[in-house]
SERO-111138 format. One line per field, with one value per atom (N, C-alpha, C): residue in three letters; x, y, z. Coordinates in nm, 3 decimals. Atoms other than C-alpha are relative to their C-alpha. Layout:
N
residu: (ALA | ...)
east: (X | ...)
north: (Y | ...)
up: (Z | ...)
END
This chain:
171
residu: (MET | MET | MET | PHE | PHE | PHE | GLY | GLY | GLY | ILE | ILE | ILE | SER | SER | SER | PRO | PRO | PRO | LEU | LEU | LEU | GLY | GLY | GLY | TRP | TRP | TRP | VAL | VAL | VAL | HIS | HIS | HIS | THR | THR | THR | LEU | LEU | LEU | GLY | GLY | GLY | SER | SER | SER | LEU | LEU | LEU | PRO | PRO | PRO | ALA | ALA | ALA | ILE | ILE | ILE | PRO | PRO | PRO | LEU | LEU | LEU | ALA | ALA | ALA | ILE | ILE | ILE | TYR | TYR | TYR | MET | MET | MET | PHE | PHE | PHE | ALA | ALA | ALA | ARG | ARG | ARG | TYR | TYR | TYR | GLY | GLY | GLY | ARG | ARG | ARG | ILE | ILE | ILE | VAL | VAL | VAL | PRO | PRO | PRO | ARG | ARG | ARG | SER | SER | SER | ALA | ALA | ALA | PRO | PRO | PRO | GLY | GLY | GLY | ALA | ALA | ALA | PHE | PHE | PHE | TYR | TYR | TYR | PHE | PHE | PHE | VAL | VAL | VAL | SER | SER | SER | MET | MET | MET | LEU | LEU | LEU | ILE | ILE | ILE | GLY | GLY | GLY | ALA | ALA | ALA | THR | THR | THR | THR | THR | THR | VAL | VAL | VAL | PHE | PHE | PHE | LEU | LEU | LEU | VAL | VAL | VAL | ALA | ALA | ALA | ARG | ARG | ARG | GLU | GLU | GLU | PRO | PRO | PRO | ILE | ILE | ILE | SER | SER | SER | TYR | TYR | TYR | GLY | GLY | GLY | ILE | ILE | ILE | GLY | GLY | GLY | ALA | ALA | ALA | ALA | ALA | ALA | THR | THR | THR | ILE | ILE | ILE | LEU | LEU | LEU | LEU | LEU | LEU | LEU | LEU | LEU | LEU | LEU | LEU | ALA | ALA | ALA | GLY | GLY | GLY | TYR | TYR | TYR | GLY | GLY | GLY | ILE | ILE | ILE | GLY | GLY | GLY | ARG | ARG | ARG | ILE | ILE | ILE | PRO | PRO | PRO | LEU | LEU | LEU | PHE | PHE | PHE | GLY | GLY | GLY | ARG | ARG | ARG | ALA | ALA | ALA | GLY | GLY | GLY | ILE | ILE | ILE | TYR | TYR | TYR | PHE | PHE | PHE | GLU | GLU | GLU | THR | THR | THR | ILE | ILE | ILE | PHE | PHE | PHE | LEU | LEU | LEU | THR | THR | THR | LEU | LEU | LEU | THR | THR | THR | THR | THR | THR | PHE | PHE | PHE | LEU | LEU | LEU | LEU | LEU | LEU | MET | MET | MET | VAL | VAL | VAL | PRO | PRO | PRO | SER | SER | SER | VAL | VAL | VAL | SER | SER | SER | GLU | GLU | GLU | THR | THR | THR | LEU | LEU | LEU | ARG | ARG | ARG | ARG | ARG | ARG | VAL | VAL | VAL | PRO | PRO | PRO | ASP | ASP | ASP | GLY | GLY | GLY | HIS | HIS | HIS | PRO | PRO | PRO | LEU | LEU | LEU | VAL | VAL | VAL | THR | THR | THR | ASN | ASN | ASN | PRO | PRO | PRO | LYS | LYS | LYS | SER | SER | SER | PRO | PRO | PRO | LEU | LEU | LEU | LEU | LEU | LEU | LEU | LEU | LEU | GLY | GLY | GLY | ALA | ALA | ALA | VAL | VAL | VAL | ALA | ALA | ALA | SER | SER | SER | LEU | LEU | LEU | PHE | PHE | PHE | VAL | VAL | VAL | MET | MET | MET | LEU | LEU | LEU | VAL | VAL | VAL | VAL | VAL | VAL | GLY | GLY | GLY | LEU | LEU | LEU | THR | THR | THR | ALA | ALA | ALA | GLN | GLN | GLN | ILE | ILE | ILE | ILE | ILE | ILE | HIS | HIS | HIS | LEU | LEU | LEU | ARG | ARG | ARG | ARG | ARG | ARG | GLN | GLN | GLN | GLY | GLY | GLY | TRP | TRP | TRP | LEU | LEU | LEU | GLY | GLY | GLY | LYS | LYS | LYS | ASP | ASP | ASP | SER | SER | SER | SER | SER | SER | PRO | PRO | PRO | SER | SER | SER | ARG | ARG | ARG | MET | MET | MET | ALA | ALA | ALA | ALA | ALA | ALA | GLU | GLU | GLU)
east: (0.046 | 1.202 | -0.146 | 0.134 | 0.890 | -0.053 | 0.043 | 0.880 | -0.093 | 0.086 | 0.714 | 0.077 | -0.062 | 0.792 | -0.008 | 0.011 | 0.849 | -0.144 | 0.140 | 0.496 | -0.086 | 0.070 | 0.375 | 0.017 | -0.023 | 0.533 | -0.085 | 0.087 | 0.347 | -0.142 | 0.134 | 0.026 | -0.015 | 0.006 | 0.101 | 0.009 | -0.019 | 0.229 | -0.107 | 0.107 | -0.042 | -0.129 | 0.125 | -0.325 | 0.013 | -0.022 | -0.168 | -0.059 | 0.057 | -0.276 | -0.151 | 0.144 | -0.641 | -0.034 | 0.030 | -0.617 | -0.005 | 0.013 | -0.529 | -0.105 | 0.104 | -0.759 | -0.138 | 0.129 | -1.051 | -0.016 | 0.007 | -0.970 | -0.029 | 0.023 | -0.953 | -0.145 | 0.137 | -1.287 | -0.103 | 0.093 | -1.459 | -0.002 | -0.008 | -1.336 | -0.058 | 0.042 | -1.409 | -0.147 | 0.134 | -1.731 | -0.094 | 0.083 | -1.854 | -0.018 | 0.011 | -1.819 | 0.101 | -0.085 | -1.619 | -0.081 | 0.069 | -1.716 | 0.068 | -0.063 | -1.650 | 0.029 | -0.020 | -1.685 | 0.076 | -0.091 | -1.399 | 0.142 | -0.139 | -1.022 | 0.048 | -0.041 | -0.954 | -0.075 | 0.079 | -1.234 | 0.056 | -0.060 | -1.068 | 0.129 | -0.123 | -0.733 | -0.030 | 0.041 | -0.909 | -0.038 | 0.042 | -1.065 | 0.120 | -0.118 | -0.731 | 0.080 | -0.077 | -0.552 | -0.069 | 0.075 | -0.825 | 0.000 | 0.000 | -0.837 | 0.135 | -0.133 | -0.461 | 0.010 | -0.009 | -0.481 | -0.089 | 0.096 | -0.789 | 0.035 | -0.033 | -0.664 | 0.131 | -0.128 | -0.308 | -0.007 | 0.012 | -0.432 | -0.008 | 0.011 | -0.505 | 0.138 | -0.135 | -0.133 | 0.087 | -0.085 | 0.001 | -0.065 | 0.072 | -0.264 | 0.049 | -0.039 | -0.177 | -0.118 | 0.114 | -0.511 | -0.126 | 0.121 | -0.844 | -0.090 | 0.086 | -1.025 | 0.043 | -0.051 | -0.803 | -0.063 | 0.065 | -0.955 | -0.143 | 0.137 | -1.303 | -0.004 | -0.006 | -1.207 | 0.032 | -0.035 | -1.047 | -0.117 | 0.116 | -1.351 | -0.111 | 0.103 | -1.593 | 0.037 | -0.045 | -1.385 | -0.020 | 0.017 | -1.384 | -0.148 | 0.144 | -1.761 | -0.059 | 0.052 | -1.838 | 0.055 | -0.061 | -1.596 | -0.069 | 0.068 | -1.753 | -0.146 | 0.139 | -2.104 | -0.007 | 0.000 | -2.021 | 0.028 | -0.032 | -1.872 | -0.102 | 0.094 | -2.143 | -0.143 | 0.143 | -2.470 | -0.052 | 0.043 | -2.481 | -0.031 | 0.023 | -2.493 | -0.125 | 0.119 | -2.803 | -0.125 | 0.115 | -3.119 | -0.108 | 0.101 | -3.333 | -0.002 | -0.008 | -3.210 | -0.034 | 0.037 | -3.281 | 0.083 | -0.068 | -3.199 | 0.056 | -0.051 | -3.147 | 0.141 | -0.131 | -2.838 | 0.113 | -0.105 | -2.638 | 0.022 | -0.012 | -2.711 | 0.074 | -0.069 | -2.607 | 0.148 | -0.137 | -2.297 | 0.082 | -0.069 | -2.200 | 0.026 | -0.015 | -2.259 | 0.104 | -0.093 | -2.072 | 0.144 | -0.137 | -1.769 | 0.057 | -0.047 | -1.749 | 0.038 | -0.036 | -1.750 | 0.134 | -0.130 | -1.453 | 0.113 | -0.101 | -1.261 | 0.017 | -0.006 | -1.348 | 0.074 | -0.068 | -1.236 | 0.147 | -0.142 | -0.907 | 0.066 | -0.061 | -0.850 | 0.017 | -0.011 | -0.914 | 0.129 | -0.126 | -0.630 | 0.122 | -0.113 | -0.409 | 0.042 | -0.029 | -0.434 | 0.052 | -0.041 | -0.406 | 0.143 | -0.134 | -0.097 | 0.104 | -0.095 | 0.067 | 0.031 | -0.022 | 0.017 | 0.076 | -0.067 | 0.144 | 0.142 | -0.133 | 0.461 | 0.089 | -0.074 | 0.565 | 0.005 | -0.129 | 0.813 | 0.063 | -0.062 | 1.023 | 0.074 | -0.064 | 1.125 | -0.067 | 0.069 | 0.915 | -0.140 | 0.131 | 0.555 | -0.082 | 0.089 | 0.296 | -0.097 | 0.098 | 0.064 | 0.058 | -0.046 | 0.162 | -0.113 | 0.113 | -0.175 | -0.123 | 0.120 | -0.488 | -0.110 | 0.101 | -0.694 | 0.050 | -0.057 | -0.480 | -0.103 | 0.094 | -0.686 | 0.027 | -0.032 | -0.500 | -0.057 | 0.051 | -0.590 | -0.153 | 0.146 | -0.950 | -0.058 | 0.045 | -0.986 | 0.013 | -0.019 | -0.846 | -0.108 | 0.103 | -1.087 | -0.137 | 0.127 | -1.378 | -0.012 | 0.000 | -1.280 | -0.030 | 0.030 | -1.281 | -0.148 | 0.142 | -1.628 | -0.088 | 0.077 | -1.760 | 0.012 | -0.018 | -1.609 | -0.081 | 0.082 | -1.783 | -0.146 | 0.142 | -2.124 | -0.027 | 0.020 | -2.087 | 0.019 | -0.026 | -1.940 | -0.112 | 0.111 | -2.212 | -0.125 | 0.116 | -2.480 | 0.014 | -0.023 | -2.326 | -0.012 | 0.010 | -2.298 | -0.144 | 0.141 | -2.661 | -0.075 | 0.063 | -2.774 | 0.042 | -0.053 | -2.551 | -0.068 | 0.067 | -2.697 | -0.146 | 0.142 | -3.049 | -0.017 | 0.007 | -2.985 | 0.031 | -0.030 | -2.844 | -0.117 | 0.117 | -3.181 | 0.003 | -0.008 | -3.099 | -0.131 | 0.131 | -3.457 | -0.099 | 0.087 | -3.595 | -0.017 | 0.034 | -3.737 | 0.115 | -0.103 | -3.438 | 0.134 | -0.126 | -3.174 | 0.031 | -0.045 | -2.971 | 0.143 | -0.138 | -2.654 | 0.106 | -0.100 | -2.478 | 0.029 | -0.022 | -2.525 | 0.111 | -0.101 | -2.313 | 0.137 | -0.128 | -2.042 | 0.059 | -0.047 | -2.022 | 0.054 | -0.044 | -1.963 | 0.143)
north: (0.135 | 1.792 | 0.004 | 0.009 | 1.712 | 0.134 | -0.130 | 2.075 | 0.073 | -0.063 | 2.185 | 0.110 | -0.114 | 2.527 | -0.021 | 0.010 | 2.576 | 0.022 | -0.022 | 2.717 | -0.120 | 0.121 | 2.415 | -0.114 | 0.102 | 2.190 | 0.027 | -0.034 | 2.377 | -0.044 | 0.040 | 2.322 | -0.152 | 0.146 | 1.954 | -0.065 | 0.062 | 1.863 | 0.042 | -0.045 | 2.070 | -0.076 | 0.069 | 1.891 | -0.152 | 0.145 | 1.543 | -0.077 | 0.076 | 1.438 | -0.024 | 0.018 | 1.476 | -0.135 | 0.127 | 1.163 | -0.117 | 0.111 | 0.909 | 0.026 | -0.031 | 1.091 | -0.035 | 0.034 | 1.055 | -0.152 | 0.146 | 0.687 | -0.060 | 0.049 | 0.628 | 0.020 | -0.028 | 0.798 | -0.078 | 0.080 | 0.625 | -0.145 | 0.138 | 0.288 | -0.014 | 0.010 | 0.360 | 0.038 | -0.053 | 0.563 | -0.013 | 0.006 | 0.513 | 0.137 | -0.136 | 0.887 | 0.089 | -0.096 | 1.194 | 0.059 | -0.049 | 1.289 | 0.130 | -0.129 | 1.661 | 0.026 | -0.026 | 1.663 | -0.115 | 0.101 | 1.422 | 0.053 | -0.045 | 1.460 | -0.016 | 0.010 | 1.316 | 0.099 | -0.096 | 1.538 | 0.140 | -0.133 | 1.848 | 0.011 | 0.000 | 1.755 | 0.001 | 0.002 | 1.681 | 0.141 | -0.136 | 2.028 | 0.091 | -0.086 | 2.201 | -0.034 | 0.043 | 1.997 | 0.039 | -0.037 | 2.052 | 0.151 | -0.145 | 2.422 | 0.052 | -0.038 | 2.453 | -0.026 | 0.035 | 2.273 | 0.086 | -0.075 | 2.457 | 0.149 | -0.142 | 2.804 | 0.026 | -0.021 | 2.761 | -0.030 | 0.027 | 2.637 | 0.130 | -0.129 | 3.000 | 0.064 | -0.054 | 3.075 | -0.082 | 0.087 | 2.780 | -0.045 | 0.051 | 2.706 | 0.063 | -0.047 | 2.733 | -0.003 | 0.014 | 2.642 | 0.057 | -0.061 | 2.825 | -0.098 | 0.098 | 2.503 | -0.020 | 0.017 | 2.485 | 0.100 | -0.102 | 2.808 | -0.042 | 0.047 | 2.663 | -0.115 | 0.113 | 2.340 | 0.049 | -0.054 | 2.537 | 0.070 | -0.071 | 2.761 | -0.097 | 0.099 | 2.467 | -0.081 | 0.076 | 2.276 | 0.080 | -0.084 | 2.566 | 0.012 | -0.013 | 2.616 | -0.129 | 0.129 | 2.245 | -0.034 | 0.026 | 2.217 | 0.080 | -0.085 | 2.510 | -0.043 | 0.047 | 2.387 | -0.132 | 0.131 | 2.033 | 0.009 | -0.014 | 2.144 | 0.089 | -0.091 | 2.403 | -0.048 | 0.034 | 2.240 | -0.080 | 0.077 | 2.003 | 0.086 | -0.092 | 2.305 | 0.086 | -0.079 | 2.451 | -0.086 | 0.082 | 2.314 | -0.008 | -0.004 | 2.408 | -0.128 | 0.118 | 2.103 | -0.129 | 0.118 | 1.858 | -0.121 | 0.126 | 1.498 | -0.003 | -0.004 | 1.579 | 0.059 | -0.062 | 1.775 | -0.101 | 0.103 | 1.453 | -0.049 | 0.043 | 1.355 | 0.107 | -0.109 | 1.697 | 0.005 | -0.001 | 1.690 | -0.110 | 0.113 | 1.348 | 0.024 | -0.025 | 1.445 | 0.109 | -0.112 | 1.777 | -0.042 | 0.035 | 1.630 | -0.111 | 0.100 | 1.330 | 0.068 | -0.075 | 1.573 | 0.072 | -0.064 | 1.754 | -0.100 | 0.103 | 1.427 | -0.026 | 0.017 | 1.379 | 0.115 | -0.117 | 1.733 | 0.007 | 0.012 | 1.661 | -0.107 | 0.112 | 1.332 | 0.024 | -0.022 | 1.449 | 0.074 | -0.064 | 1.704 | -0.077 | 0.077 | 1.480 | -0.109 | 0.106 | 1.191 | 0.061 | -0.066 | 1.423 | 0.052 | -0.055 | 1.602 | -0.110 | 0.110 | 1.276 | -0.065 | 0.063 | 1.120 | 0.092 | -0.096 | 1.438 | 0.036 | -0.033 | 1.457 | -0.121 | 0.119 | 1.098 | -0.099 | -0.022 | 0.957 | 0.132 | -0.130 | 1.272 | 0.000 | -0.013 | 1.379 | -0.080 | 0.084 | 1.111 | -0.036 | 0.027 | 1.147 | -0.100 | 0.099 | 0.880 | 0.065 | -0.071 | 1.142 | 0.136 | -0.132 | 1.441 | 0.081 | -0.065 | 1.521 | -0.010 | 0.006 | 1.617 | -0.091 | 0.088 | 1.405 | -0.145 | 0.135 | 1.095 | -0.102 | 0.102 | 0.774 | -0.044 | 0.038 | 0.689 | 0.101 | -0.105 | 1.022 | 0.002 | 0.001 | 1.015 | -0.123 | 0.121 | 0.657 | 0.013 | -0.019 | 0.752 | 0.091 | -0.093 | 1.045 | -0.068 | 0.073 | 0.827 | -0.100 | 0.094 | 0.567 | 0.071 | -0.078 | 0.834 | 0.039 | -0.037 | 0.945 | -0.120 | 0.121 | 0.587 | -0.028 | 0.020 | 0.553 | 0.101 | -0.101 | 0.879 | -0.042 | 0.038 | 0.759 | -0.124 | 0.121 | 0.412 | 0.032 | -0.035 | 0.557 | 0.080 | -0.080 | 0.818 | -0.085 | 0.088 | 0.558 | -0.089 | 0.086 | 0.325 | 0.080 | -0.082 | 0.609 | 0.033 | -0.033 | 0.709 | -0.123 | 0.124 | 0.347 | -0.030 | 0.024 | 0.310 | 0.092 | -0.093 | 0.623 | -0.038 | 0.039 | 0.510 | -0.124 | 0.123 | 0.166 | 0.027 | -0.034 | 0.329 | 0.075 | -0.063 | 0.496 | 0.150 | -0.146 | 0.853 | 0.066 | -0.059 | 0.900 | -0.038 | 0.044 | 0.739 | 0.107 | -0.097 | 0.915 | 0.026 | -0.015 | 0.851 | 0.046 | -0.040 | 0.977 | 0.146 | -0.138 | 1.286 | 0.011 | -0.015 | 1.424 | -0.019 | 0.016 | 1.421 | -0.148 | 0.141 | 1.044 | -0.052 | 0.047 | 0.989 | 0.055 | -0.060 | 1.226 | -0.074 | 0.071 | 1.026 | -0.138 | 0.136 | 0.697 | -0.003)
up: (0.025 | -2.024 | -0.044 | 0.058 | -2.228 | -0.050 | 0.048 | -2.337 | 0.094 | -0.100 | -2.013 | 0.070 | -0.068 | -1.867 | 0.152 | -0.146 | -1.492 | 0.049 | -0.038 | -1.465 | -0.041 | 0.043 | -1.661 | 0.097 | -0.102 | -1.401 | 0.124 | -0.114 | -1.125 | -0.031 | 0.044 | -1.321 | 0.005 | 0.008 | -1.384 | 0.137 | -0.131 | -1.039 | 0.100 | -0.088 | -0.870 | -0.022 | 0.029 | -1.047 | 0.004 | 0.005 | -1.057 | 0.118 | -0.111 | -0.704 | -0.013 | 0.015 | -0.809 | -0.063 | 0.068 | -1.024 | 0.099 | -0.097 | -0.749 | 0.107 | -0.099 | -0.507 | -0.055 | 0.061 | -0.749 | -0.008 | 0.010 | -0.809 | 0.138 | -0.136 | -0.433 | 0.042 | -0.044 | -0.367 | -0.082 | 0.081 | -0.661 | 0.051 | -0.048 | -0.527 | 0.141 | -0.141 | -0.160 | 0.022 | -0.025 | -0.175 | -0.120 | 0.121 | -0.531 | -0.065 | 0.052 | -0.592 | 0.072 | -0.069 | -0.496 | 0.115 | -0.120 | -0.141 | 0.043 | -0.028 | -0.094 | 0.147 | -0.142 | 0.283 | 0.065 | -0.054 | 0.347 | -0.019 | 0.015 | 0.381 | -0.145 | 0.141 | 0.032 | -0.088 | 0.076 | -0.099 | 0.009 | -0.017 | 0.044 | -0.080 | 0.078 | -0.111 | -0.150 | 0.141 | -0.441 | -0.044 | 0.032 | -0.435 | -0.022 | 0.010 | -0.376 | -0.126 | 0.117 | -0.642 | -0.130 | 0.121 | -0.900 | -0.019 | 0.010 | -0.821 | -0.049 | 0.048 | -0.871 | -0.150 | 0.142 | -1.205 | -0.087 | 0.082 | -1.329 | -0.008 | 0.005 | -1.238 | -0.074 | 0.069 | -1.363 | -0.149 | 0.144 | -1.701 | -0.078 | 0.068 | -1.785 | -0.024 | 0.014 | -1.747 | -0.096 | 0.082 | -1.949 | -0.131 | 0.118 | -2.213 | -0.129 | 0.133 | -2.578 | -0.098 | 0.089 | -2.730 | 0.067 | -0.058 | -2.684 | 0.075 | -0.067 | -2.586 | 0.146 | -0.136 | -2.277 | 0.097 | -0.085 | -2.143 | 0.033 | -0.023 | -2.184 | 0.098 | -0.092 | -2.009 | 0.141 | -0.132 | -1.725 | 0.066 | -0.055 | -1.680 | 0.039 | -0.031 | -1.696 | 0.124 | -0.116 | -1.443 | 0.128 | -0.119 | -1.199 | 0.036 | -0.028 | -1.234 | 0.055 | -0.048 | -1.192 | 0.138 | -0.129 | -0.901 | 0.110 | -0.099 | -0.715 | 0.019 | -0.010 | -0.796 | 0.075 | -0.065 | -0.686 | 0.149 | -0.143 | -0.356 | 0.072 | -0.064 | -0.292 | 0.005 | 0.012 | -0.395 | 0.120 | -0.117 | -0.097 | 0.120 | -0.112 | 0.131 | -0.020 | 0.031 | -0.033 | 0.027 | -0.036 | 0.134 | -0.108 | 0.105 | -0.166 | -0.085 | 0.086 | -0.360 | 0.072 | -0.078 | -0.079 | -0.037 | 0.032 | -0.161 | -0.142 | 0.137 | -0.528 | -0.004 | -0.006 | -0.424 | -0.010 | 0.004 | -0.378 | -0.143 | 0.140 | -0.739 | -0.082 | 0.070 | -0.873 | 0.040 | -0.051 | -0.652 | -0.067 | 0.062 | -0.788 | -0.147 | 0.144 | -1.150 | -0.024 | 0.021 | -1.124 | 0.028 | -0.036 | -0.948 | -0.089 | 0.096 | -1.181 | -0.131 | 0.122 | -1.473 | 0.017 | -0.019 | -1.316 | -0.023 | 0.023 | -1.320 | -0.150 | 0.145 | -1.687 | -0.064 | 0.057 | -1.765 | 0.038 | -0.034 | -1.589 | -0.088 | 0.071 | -1.768 | -0.149 | 0.145 | -2.126 | -0.034 | 0.033 | -2.135 | 0.053 | -0.053 | -1.917 | -0.098 | 0.098 | -2.163 | -0.129 | 0.124 | -2.462 | 0.010 | -0.017 | -2.328 | 0.017 | -0.017 | -2.224 | -0.134 | 0.130 | -2.567 | -0.096 | 0.089 | -2.734 | 0.048 | -0.053 | -2.516 | 0.028 | -0.039 | -2.436 | -0.115 | -0.064 | -2.511 | -0.045 | 0.024 | -2.495 | -0.134 | 0.130 | -2.844 | -0.112 | 0.098 | -3.020 | 0.053 | -0.062 | -2.894 | -0.081 | 0.062 | -2.964 | -0.097 | 0.082 | -3.114 | -0.039 | 0.046 | -3.327 | -0.061 | 0.065 | -3.480 | 0.091 | -0.086 | -3.277 | -0.054 | 0.059 | -3.516 | -0.010 | 0.000 | -3.455 | 0.050 | -0.047 | -3.422 | 0.144 | -0.138 | -3.101 | 0.100 | -0.089 | -2.941 | 0.000 | 0.007 | -3.066 | 0.071 | -0.069 | -2.940 | 0.151 | -0.144 | -2.600 | 0.057 | -0.047 | -2.566 | -0.004 | 0.008 | -2.682 | 0.115 | -0.113 | -2.420 | 0.131 | -0.120 | -2.151 | 0.006 | 0.003 | -2.263 | 0.035 | -0.033 | -2.247 | 0.150 | -0.144 | -1.898 | 0.080 | -0.067 | -1.800 | 0.003 | 0.008 | -1.918 | 0.086 | -0.080 | -1.762 | 0.149 | -0.140 | -1.441 | 0.063 | -0.053 | -1.397 | 0.019 | -0.012 | -1.462 | 0.124 | -0.117 | -1.202 | 0.130 | -0.121 | -0.951 | 0.035 | -0.024 | -0.992 | 0.052 | -0.046 | -0.955 | 0.143 | -0.135 | -0.648 | 0.103 | -0.091 | -0.487 | 0.021 | -0.010 | -0.563 | 0.087 | -0.081 | -0.412 | 0.146 | -0.139 | -0.099 | 0.065 | -0.057 | -0.053 | 0.000 | 0.001 | -0.149 | -0.038 | 0.025 | -0.260 | 0.110 | -0.109 | 0.055 | 0.107 | -0.103 | 0.361 | 0.098 | -0.102 | 0.590 | -0.057 | 0.063 | 0.346 | 0.029 | -0.016 | 0.413 | -0.050 | 0.051 | 0.252 | 0.108 | -0.105 | 0.591 | 0.028 | -0.020 | 0.610 | -0.090 | 0.094 | 0.298 | 0.037 | -0.038 | 0.423 | 0.119 | -0.118 | 0.746 | -0.035 | 0.038 | 0.561 | -0.042)
END
Protein backbone atom coordinates (compact mmCIF):
# COMPACT_ATOMS: atom_id res chain seq x y z
CA MET A 1 0.00 0.00 0.00
CA PHE A 2 1.27 3.47 -0.97
CA GLY A 3 4.44 1.84 -2.27
CA ILE A 4 5.94 1.60 1.22
CA SER A 5 8.18 -1.32 2.12
CA PRO A 6 7.90 -3.11 5.48
CA LEU A 7 10.99 -1.22 6.67
CA GLY A 8 9.35 1.97 5.38
CA TRP A 9 6.36 1.25 7.58
CA VAL A 10 8.66 0.86 10.60
CA HIS A 11 10.17 4.24 9.72
CA THR A 12 6.78 5.88 9.18
CA LEU A 13 4.96 4.40 12.17
CA GLY A 14 8.01 4.89 14.41
CA SER A 15 8.27 8.60 13.69
CA LEU A 16 4.53 9.33 13.41
CA PRO A 17 3.90 9.76 17.18
CA ALA A 18 6.34 12.70 17.21
CA ILE A 19 3.83 14.86 15.34
CA PRO A 20 0.97 14.80 17.89
CA LEU A 21 3.50 14.90 20.73
CA ALA A 22 5.06 18.07 19.30
CA ILE A 23 1.62 19.65 18.79
CA TYR A 24 0.66 18.78 22.37
CA MET A 25 3.85 20.25 23.84
CA PHE A 26 3.66 23.39 21.67
CA ALA A 27 0.06 23.92 22.85
CA ARG A 28 0.69 23.05 26.51
CA TYR A 29 4.16 24.48 27.15
CA GLY A 30 4.79 26.73 24.15
CA ARG A 31 7.75 24.55 23.18
CA ILE A 32 9.09 21.01 23.27
CA VAL A 33 10.05 20.23 26.85
CA PRO A 34 12.71 17.51 26.82
CA ARG A 35 12.55 16.70 30.52
CA SER A 36 8.91 15.62 30.48
CA ALA A 37 7.11 12.37 29.67
CA PRO A 38 5.89 13.64 26.26
CA GLY A 39 9.41 14.96 25.66
CA ALA A 40 10.91 11.53 26.29
CA PHE A 41 8.45 9.87 23.91
CA TYR A 42 9.14 12.60 21.34
CA PHE A 43 12.87 11.87 21.58
CA VAL A 44 12.39 8.13 21.03
CA SER A 45 9.99 8.62 18.13
CA MET A 46 12.21 11.19 16.42
CA LEU A 47 15.26 9.00 16.92
CA ILE A 48 13.49 6.03 15.32
CA GLY A 49 12.45 8.14 12.34
CA ALA A 50 15.80 9.87 11.91
CA THR A 51 17.89 6.71 12.14
CA THR A 52 15.69 4.53 9.95
CA VAL A 53 15.68 7.15 7.18
CA PHE A 54 19.18 5.93 6.31
CA LEU A 55 17.71 2.51 5.53
CA VAL A 56 14.73 3.68 3.44
CA ALA A 57 15.85 6.91 1.76
CA ARG A 58 15.96 7.12 -2.00
CA GLU A 59 17.20 10.67 -2.40
CA PRO A 60 20.51 12.11 -1.14
CA ILE A 61 18.75 15.04 0.58
CA SER A 62 17.06 12.53 2.90
CA TYR A 63 20.44 11.53 4.37
CA GLY A 64 21.20 15.18 5.10
CA ILE A 65 17.83 15.73 6.74
CA GLY A 66 18.29 12.57 8.82
CA ALA A 67 21.77 13.57 9.96
CA ALA A 68 20.69 17.15 10.75
CA THR A 69 17.70 15.86 12.71
CA ILE A 70 19.86 13.54 14.81
CA LEU A 71 22.39 16.31 15.52
CA LEU A 72 19.70 18.86 16.44
CA LEU A 73 17.83 16.29 18.54
CA LEU A 74 20.94 15.36 20.54
CA ALA A 75 21.95 19.01 20.89
CA GLY A 76 18.44 20.02 21.97
CA TYR A 77 18.21 17.30 24.59
CA GLY A 78 21.78 17.80 25.79
CA ILE A 79 22.34 21.55 25.89
CA GLY A 80 20.14 22.10 28.94
CA ARG A 81 22.48 19.87 30.92
CA ILE A 82 25.57 21.95 30.15
CA PRO A 83 26.01 24.70 32.77
CA LEU A 84 28.27 26.71 30.45
CA PHE A 85 25.26 27.99 28.49
CA GLY A 86 23.35 29.11 31.57
CA ARG A 87 19.99 30.70 30.83
CA ALA A 88 20.74 30.89 27.11
CA GLY A 89 20.55 27.09 27.05
CA ILE A 90 16.75 27.19 27.16
CA TYR A 91 16.70 29.33 24.00
CA PHE A 92 19.09 27.00 22.16
CA GLU A 93 17.10 23.99 23.37
CA THR A 94 13.87 25.52 22.06
CA ILE A 95 15.36 26.47 18.70
CA PHE A 96 17.05 23.09 18.15
CA LEU A 97 13.98 21.05 19.05
CA THR A 98 11.62 23.22 17.01
CA LEU A 99 13.94 22.70 14.04
CA THR A 100 13.64 18.93 14.52
CA THR A 101 9.87 19.26 14.18
CA PHE A 102 10.32 21.26 10.98
CA LEU A 103 12.72 18.63 9.63
CA LEU A 104 10.12 15.97 10.40
CA MET A 105 7.27 17.86 8.79
CA VAL A 106 8.95 18.72 5.47
CA PRO A 107 9.50 15.11 4.36
CA SER A 108 6.21 14.02 5.97
CA VAL A 109 4.20 16.52 3.92
CA SER A 110 6.27 15.86 0.81
CA GLU A 111 5.91 12.07 1.04
CA THR A 112 2.20 12.31 1.81
CA LEU A 113 1.53 14.54 -1.19
CA ARG A 114 3.63 12.26 -3.41
CA ARG A 115 1.82 9.05 -2.27
CA VAL A 116 -1.81 10.01 -1.53
CA PRO A 117 -4.27 9.07 -2.86
CA ASP A 118 -2.84 5.64 -3.56
CA GLY A 119 -2.17 5.24 -7.27
CA HIS A 120 -3.05 8.87 -8.12
CA PRO A 121 -0.89 11.12 -5.90
CA LEU A 122 -1.60 14.82 -5.60
CA VAL A 123 2.01 15.61 -6.56
CA THR A 124 4.15 13.78 -9.11
CA ASN A 125 6.84 16.41 -9.65
CA PRO A 126 9.14 17.74 -6.88
CA LYS A 127 8.77 21.21 -8.39
CA SER A 128 4.97 21.09 -8.19
CA PRO A 129 3.41 24.39 -7.02
CA LEU A 130 1.36 22.49 -4.44
CA LEU A 131 4.45 20.89 -2.91
CA LEU A 132 6.51 24.10 -3.05
CA GLY A 133 3.61 26.01 -1.46
CA ALA A 134 3.28 23.42 1.29
CA VAL A 135 7.01 23.58 2.10
CA ALA A 136 6.93 27.39 2.01
CA SER A 137 3.97 27.33 4.42
CA LEU A 138 5.92 25.08 6.79
CA PHE A 139 8.86 27.50 6.64
CA VAL A 140 6.61 30.47 7.46
CA MET A 141 5.15 28.48 10.37
CA LEU A 142 8.71 27.75 11.56
CA VAL A 143 9.71 31.42 11.52
CA VAL A 144 6.48 32.61 13.17
CA GLY A 145 6.54 29.75 15.69
CA LEU A 146 10.16 30.29 16.70
CA THR A 147 9.56 34.02 17.07
CA ALA A 148 6.52 33.37 19.27
CA GLN A 149 8.46 30.85 21.36
CA ILE A 150 11.33 33.26 21.96
CA ILE A 151 8.92 36.05 22.92
CA HIS A 152 7.07 33.64 25.23
CA LEU A 153 10.31 32.57 26.94
CA ARG A 154 11.40 36.17 27.33
CA ARG A 155 8.04 37.15 28.85
CA GLN A 156 8.30 34.26 31.30
CA GLY A 157 11.50 35.83 32.59
CA TRP A 158 14.09 33.48 31.16
CA LEU A 159 16.57 36.33 31.10
CA GLY A 160 15.68 37.39 34.64
CA LYS A 161 17.61 36.66 37.83
CA ASP A 162 15.20 34.03 39.19
CA SER A 163 15.03 31.96 35.99
CA SER A 164 16.40 28.46 35.81
CA PRO A 165 15.95 25.68 33.24
CA SER A 166 14.62 23.36 35.96
CA ARG A 167 11.73 25.77 36.57
CA MET A 168 10.43 25.30 33.02
CA ALA A 169 10.76 21.51 33.23
CA ALA A 170 8.67 21.55 36.41
CA GLU A 171 5.81 23.45 34.74
